[in-house]
KOLPAGU-608079 format. One line per 4 residues: number of its first residue (from 1); their letters; for each residue x, y, z of C-alpha. Coordinates in steps of 0.02 Angstrom, whole numbers, plus 50000, padded with zeros to 5 digits. Example, Ala and Ser with C-alpha at 12.3 -4.5 7.8 and 13.67 -1.06 7.14 Angstrom:
% KOLPAGU-608079
1	as	50615 49775 50390; 50684 49947 50357
***
This chain:
% KOLPAGU-608079
1	masn	50581 51837 47802; 50556 51740 47982; 50395 51812 48084; 50373 51765 48286
5	ksgi	50195 51697 48343; 50106 51646 48484; 50014 51492 48507; 49985 51340 48606
9	iiki	50050 51165 48568; 49885 51023 48506; 49995 50876 48475; 50182 50788 48519
13	tggf	50224 50634 48391; 50373 50595 48326; 50489 50730 48403; 50379 50866 48309
17	yyve	50290 50977 48406; 50106 51053 48323; 50102 51238 48355; 49914 51326 48334
21	aads	49957 51514 48299; 49840 51630 48209; 49728 51533 48124; 49848 51399 48083
25	vyec	49978 51250 48144; 50160 51255 48117; 50257 51086 48130; 50393 51146 48228
29	karg	50566 51060 48320; 50604 51133 48496; 50770 51213 48540; 50897 51120 48619
33	vfrk	50915 51232 48752; 50750 51152 48820; 50839 50958 48812; 50985 51075 48925
37	rgts	50869 51122 49057; 50776 50959 49071; 50635 51033 48993; 50491 50949 48867
41	plvg	50363 51046 48786; 50200 50993 48836; 50024 50980 48742; 49938 51126 48811
45	dhvd	50103 51242 48842; 50074 51416 48789; 50231 51467 48655; 50307 51564 48565
49	itvp	50390 51522 48395; 50479 51546 48237; 50414 51537 48069; 50567 51559 47932
53	ddgy	50566 51561 47733; 50600 51399 47729; 50683 51250 47851; 50557 51203 48017
57	csid	50486 51319 48134; 50583 51320 48300; 50502 51341 48490; 50582 51474 48544
61	iihe	50506 51480 48731; 50380 51399 48844; 50264 51522 48918; 50249 51494 49135
65	rrns	50110 51345 49147; 49957 51351 49287; 49985 51156 49298; 50051 50976 49227
69	lirp	50017 50829 49245; 50159 50684 49194; 49993 50563 49155; 49938 50633 49056
73	alan	50097 50730 48981; 49988 50908 48976; 50003 51075 49042; 49869 51224 49058
77	ldnl	49706 51116 49100; 49552 51226 49184; 49463 51041 49178; 49511 50836 49206
81	mivs	49379 50723 49168; 49376 50565 49249; 49295 50442 49137; 49244 50267 49212
85	slke	49145 50128 49162; 49012 50066 49288; 49021 49882 49234; 49141 49805 49068
89	pevn	49272 49847 49146; 49194 49855 49338; 49212 50068 49397; 49382 50071 49506
93	lyli	49346 50196 49674; 49521 50189 49727; 49582 50273 49527; 49450 50370 49525
97	dkmt	49497 50431 49675; 49686 50464 49642; 49635 50542 49482; 49497 50681 49571
101	aaav	49654 50694 49687; 49793 50737 49564; 49678 50873 49477; 49629 50973 49659
105	skni	49842 50972 49677; 49855 51041 49504; 49727 51169 49548; 49613 51081 49402
109	tpiv	49437 51039 49432; 49407 50860 49428; 49248 50791 49354; 49190 50624 49374
113	vfsk	49069 50542 49224; 48998 50337 49237; 48989 50300 49099; 48868 50170 49026
117	sdla	48729 50199 49125; 48627 50095 49037; 48713 49934 49104; 48688 50002 49316
121	saee	48620 50100 49411; 48754 50285 49433; 48628 50406 49542; 48707 50335 49704
125	lvrm	48897 50358 49648; 48851 50530 49560; 48747 50574 49758; 48931 50536 49847
129	yrsv	49058 50648 49744; 48944 50782 49731; 48954 50767 49934; 49107 50802 49910
133	dipa	49115 50941 49808; 49162 50870 49648; 49057 50868 49478; 48976 50718 49424
137	yefs	48874 50653 49294; 48822 50480 49226; 48815 50460 49016; 48747 50316 48916
141	svdl	48774 50331 48724; 48624 50190 48710; 48492 50370 48752; 48624 50502 48772
145	rgld	48577 50543 48942; 48686 50666 49036; 48768 50757 48892; 48703 50935 48885
149	dika	48754 50943 49074; 48929 50873 49031; 48961 50981 48859; 48926 51121 48996
153	elkd	49061 51100 49093; 49177 51114 48936; 49096 51276 48884; 49274 51392 48876
157	kvta	49376 51285 48967; 49551 51175 48913; 49501 51001 48984; 49560 50804 48975
161	fcgn	49460 50666 48946; 49563 50517 49038; 49526 50350 49121; 49569 50155 49116
165	sgvg	49551 50077 48977; 49396 50036 48900; 49295 50155 48991; 49224 50236 48853
169	kstl	49307 50416 48830; 49315 50412 48643; 49134 50358 48641; 49084 50494 48746
173	lnsl	49178 50616 48647; 49093 50549 48478; 48943 50601 48562; 48984 50779 48612
177	fpel	49071 50798 48450; 49041 50693 48317; 49149 50776 48198; 49292 50709 48280
181	elkt	49272 50525 48239; 49385 50436 48369; 49430 50266 48353; 49337 50167 48484
185	geis	49372 50003 48584; 49297 49855 48644; 49306 49774 48769; 49421 49569 48782
189	dklg	49343 49444 48828; 49529 49372 48915; 49562 49506 48995; 49428 49594 49050
193	rgrh	49503 49770 49024; 49485 49895 48851; 49624 49915 48717; 49704 50049 48708
197	ttrt	49609 50156 48542; 49724 50341 48607; 49879 50312 48545; 49933 50503 48595
201	velf	49850 50672 48665; 49816 50790 48576; 49700 50947 48578; 49553 50981 48498
205	kkhg	49492 51163 48495; 49286 51148 48520; 49144 51268 48614; 49262 51427 48648
209	gyia	49398 51318 48726; 49499 51148 48691; 49460 50957 48731; 49604 50824 48713
213	dtpg	49570 50612 48722; 49701 50548 48797; 49795 50352 48805; 49704 50259 48906
217	fstv	49763 50184 49069; 49840 50013 49107; 49834 49917 49276; 50022 49957 49307
221	dier	49992 50157 49274; 49858 50163 49403; 50001 50138 49540; 50118 50263 49448
225	feli	49990 50386 49428; 50039 50567 49500; 50118 50545 49660; 50064 50667 49794
229	rkde	50189 50707 49942; 50132 50624 50135; 50115 50800 50205; 50014 50874 50058
233	lkfa	49897 50708 50012; 49751 50785 50142; 49751 50968 50051; 49675 50840 49883
237	fpef	49532 50779 49975; 49389 50920 49972; 49282 50861 50119; 49444 50861 50245
241	dsyf	49461 51049 50241; 49355 51095 50373; 49427 50965 50502; 49582 51054 50482
245	gtck	49661 51085 50662; 49500 51040 50751; 49590 50874 50803; 49651 50804 50933
249	fnsc	49832 50818 50907; 49922 50937 50806; 50025 50824 50691; 49870 50703 50635
253	nhlc	49872 50600 50487; 49677 50569 50453; 49705 50382 50477; 49684 50289 50624
257	eqgc	49733 50427 50777; 49631 50438 50938; 49524 50593 50919; 49534 50638 50736
261	kvie	49377 50737 50676; 49438 50672 50488; 49385 50488 50587; 49244 50549 50673
265	avks	49175 50606 50501; 49200 50449 50414; 49095 50361 50548; 48971 50459 50559
269	gvip	48938 50445 50356; 48967 50652 50326; 49134 50594 50233; 49143 50441 50137
273	esrh	49211 50286 50192; 49265 50237 50024; 49366 50411 49994; 49460 50390 50158
277	qsyi	49525 50237 50126; 49587 50287 49949; 49663 50422 50083; 49752 50287 50169
281	rmyn	49796 50183 50027; 49891 50322 49969; 49984 50401 50087; 50054 50227 50110
285	evkd	50102 50250 49945; 50206 50370 49969; 50234 50384 50161; 50437 50307 50121
289	ikdw	50442 50384 49960; 50591 50543 49981; 50539 50682 49902; 50664 50662 49752
293	qinq	50571 50509 49686; 50399 50592 49695; 50339 50550 49504; 50496 50508 49424
***
């Protein structure tokens, strides 16, 4: 006799969905009704499944999501752990800011980790992100600095680790949880970027919650990462919050307008200039894009 169970999708491979339910993992197919509705199950979805006596299990219901990301394709996240190397490859503040904004816009807590801190100092960058209420840490696989603080952020949370290729996501995860034994890649001297070592998104049950390693981003992926509508973008930068409603003009976009309090805060050093530059660049990317084109 078939039975019904509730669980969470932990992996998707080749059209099969692997659902953890009642301390077991079930290989499932999704019902055709989801395809007709234009809905695809995501890793992290909470679902109801039917387990038959023989044949494939089926995903029957996808419960309402708290949030979801397109890149990486995940649902119901608490944290987005953004890993950026200080060297090899060089730190990319724009990519970090684009990912922190995507997280904030989806009510996900962004956490920035600067890896390879044995090669360069992360002190100034850590201080900058913490000044705008974004948790930030340094990490070195050589002496494991920062590891305990980073691990504390994972307790009882669903956390995705992401970043561009070669920054050391898998190395960090292996340091946190050696039993994972994730493959790590090396930097290509010719291209100056890492090789993709993670091919699929998968959740691992760890530290009272779940963690996910995700495929690294290429340069092209950076431009496509989670576009945010221009009218909503300012809300994805927490350091702007206290200045809303104080600018000279109600229609202020906080770009270069006269009497803009955000710009004044940038000039006085209260808001980091690099963060404001990232905001302007992101705004210009989407200012002429129609709503229906966002995240297509």
